[in-house]
Structures are given as structure tokens and as C-alpha cells.
N, C-alpha and C positions, 0 to 999 in steps of 0.2 A: 653589312658590320656585323657579321653574327657572331661574333667574341664581344663584341661593346655591351657593357650593361649603362643603361638610360643615355645612351648615343646620344638620343635629342633633347633639346631643354641644355639651357648653363651650365658650364663648368668650372665657373668661376675659381674654387676652393680645389681642383682636379690640378693646379700648379703644372709645370711643365708638362711631366709624364701624360698627361691625358691629352695637353694640347699635341705632343710629338706624333699620340697614338691615332691620332684623329687625321695626322699628317700621312697614316700610310706605314709608319716607323715604329712596329712594336717591340723592338729588341729595346730600343732607345729607350721609348717611354716603359719599360719594366727598371730598367737598369737606374734612369731617375726615381719612380717609386721608391727603390730598395734603399737608396743613400740615405734619405732619412731614417728608416727603419734601422739601419745598422748604426745608424750613430747613433743614436738614442737607446735602441736596445740591446746591443751589441750584435754579433754574431750568430747568436743561437736564439736570437731574442725575438725573431719572427717568421714566419711561414711565407712560403708560396700562394698560398690563400690571399696574404693578407697585400701582399705584394700585388696581387691582380687583383684584388679591390681597391686600392690606392690609384691602380694606372686606370681604371674604372674599364677594366675584361674579364671574361670568364673564368673559371678556377683552370679550367685547363688549356687556355692561352698559351699561357709561360711557359706550356713545354713544347708549344710548335721552337722555341729556342733554346730553352734551357733544360739540361736533363734532372732537376732538383738545385736549391736552395746553393749547397756548395759548388755546383757550377756557374750560376747566379754572381754568388760572391766573387769567384776566378776571375770573372768580365769585368766587377767593378776592380777587382784588384788591378787588372792588365791598362786600364782607362787611366788609373793613379799613377805607377808607374810613368807611364809616359807623360802624363801631365807635369809629375813630380820631377821627372828627366828634365824636360822643357824649361822647369822653371829652373832648376841647380844650376842646366846648362849655362841659361844666361847669365846667371848671378857669376857663375865662376868668368865665365867670357875669355875662357881659355889662357887664366890666371892675371888677366889685365884689370887694372894697370901694374899692378904687382903681385904674388903671390899670395900676399898676407893680406891685403885688401879683398881681393877677390872670394879669399878663404873666409872671410868677415861675412861676405854680402851670402854668400853661400849657408851660411849658418844660420842667418836670419830668414834665407830664403824658404829654407829648412821647417823652420817653426812657423813663416807663415802659410804654411802649404797646412800643415797640421792643425791649423785653427781654420783655414778655411774651408777645406774639406776633410772634414771629422769623419763622414762615410769611408772616403778610399782610404782614408790613414788605418783604417780598424779593419780594411779588406786586404789591407797588402802586408800588414804585423802585426795583428793579432787576432785576425781569423783561423792560424794555422792552415790557410791554404798551400796545399800544395804547388812548390813555382815552379819545380822541376815536372814536372808532369804535363803539363802543356808550352808546348813549345814558344808561342807566342806572349803569353807570362812571362814568361824567362828570359825572352828577347828586351822585352820592355823592364824588366826590374837589373837584368843585366847591365842596360842603358845608363839606367838612374845610378847603379850603384857604381858604374863607369866612370860617372863625375868625380864622386869623392874619391877614386882608386889616382884619377889624375891630379887633384890637386894634395895629393896626401905626395904621391910621386912629385910634385914640382914644388914642396916645399922638405922633401928630405933632399932634393939637389943643394940647398942651402949647406947641406951637412958634410964634413969630410968625410969620405968612401968608407972608412973605418971605425965611421958612427952613424949612418947612414940604420935604422930599424925596418925592418924587413914593410915594404910599401902594402901589403894585404892589409897587415895587421895595423897597421895605423890608418888607414881607410877603416877597420873594423871598429878601433879606439873611438872616431871623431864619431860613426856612427851610434853607437852604444850611447856616446856623450848626452847627444840630440838626441834623443830618442826618450835619454834620462828623463832628461828636460821635459820632453815634452808632457811623459806618463806622469810626471811628478809635480809639476808646475803651469803647464798651459792648458789642462783642461778647467772647465770653469766651477767644479768642485774644490779644485787647490788654490784657486787665484789668491787666495790673502797667506799662503803658508808663506811664502818669502816676502820680503820687503823690498827686493828688486824687479824688474822686469826679466820673464826669463829671457828674453833678449840680450839684455845685458848678462845675464848668469850665465851663459850658454856664450858668451864672447870671454867673459874672464876666464870660466873653466877652459877654453880654449888655447888662453892665451898662457894659463897657467901648463896646459899640459907643452904647448908648444916651446915654452921657454923651459919646462925640464928636459925636454929633447937637445935644448940647444939651435933650437931651429930661430927663435927670437935671442939675443943679447941678456942674458939675466942683469939687470939693474944691483949693479955692486957698488 
């Protein structure tokens, strides 16, 4: 274990990253070490040396798996999109029991993911990572965004053909609304801005949007 620093003795404060490395999975350890750093400092606020220190390895060890910080952030984003897609797919559940109720569940899943996995969320949406430059990252991103597109398509099918908006545009609208609520009202520093919960804010905003399109009948 030539890359470990202080491998002997207690590692109780090393967290999952150090335990993962001691089991031989250095790549996993580095990702786990980087996630809290990017969550607390942002994508430009940490160095590979700090990641190595948190993982309990030498400064050179991370470069066995990652070219640099951007490469590491791309891996965090890929894993984030995979988990994100899993959560959205389970919430959407192919539009069951109805597209509207499934859409509401999917919206809540979006906020739950952003709150539970801030490091991954930042890597995915706020780091400027080049999604198209990495085939695996692009595939994971496409799968997650595909759930939103499927939901949008199911919702617009409730409208007459001549009144249906472009599905891709609608999925972007839903994404933008969800991301805006996360940015403005789901961060710890912004928790007191609204008198209602982020979940209620997103749900009511989405319902207003769907009523405006005519997907949900207006209450006249």
C-alpha cells in the first residue's frame, strides 16, 4: 500500500472513502472523498491534493485514475446522472397510476436528489462539465433527461394534436422550473426565503404551467 498515508492505526474520521480504498477500490475512494469537497466549496474550490489527503493516499495516487480535477468531476457527474435517472424512473413509473400524479412524484424526486446528493448535483449541473465529451457521461445524462421527456410526452398527449407544444421544449421548461426551485429555495442558505416548502413551491408552479398549457383543466 505504497500510496496510503498512515494506513496503520485508526481511520474513523476518514469516512467511506478511506475504508473503500483499504478494500482496494481507490477510484471509489477518490470520488467519495471529492463529493463533500465539491458540495461545500464548489467545483473550483478544491484541489486533487486535497482529495488525495481526504482519501488517505499520496498526492500522486489520484492520477492513476483521473487526469485531473475536471476528469474527477466528470466521473462524479456520471454517477450522479445514473442515480438521478434511477430515482426519476422509479418516481415516474411509466406514468402510473396517472401521468399527473406520476409527474408530481417525479418533481419531488428531483428535489430529493438535489438535497440528498449536493455534491453530485453540483458536478452535474453547476460545474460546466462537458457532457458531450464523454460517451458514458452523455449516455447517463441522456437517460435521466429521457425520463423528463417521456413525462412531457405523456402529458402533452392529453391535448388535441393542434395544441400540443414541442415535447423537447416542454421538458426543458420543466427542468428549468425544477432547477430554479433548487437554486433559490432548496439550499440551506436560502431556506427562509419562502413561506412554503420547496416541494409545494415546485408542485404549485408546475400545476400553473400545466394549466396554462391546457394539460390540466382550468378551474373556471
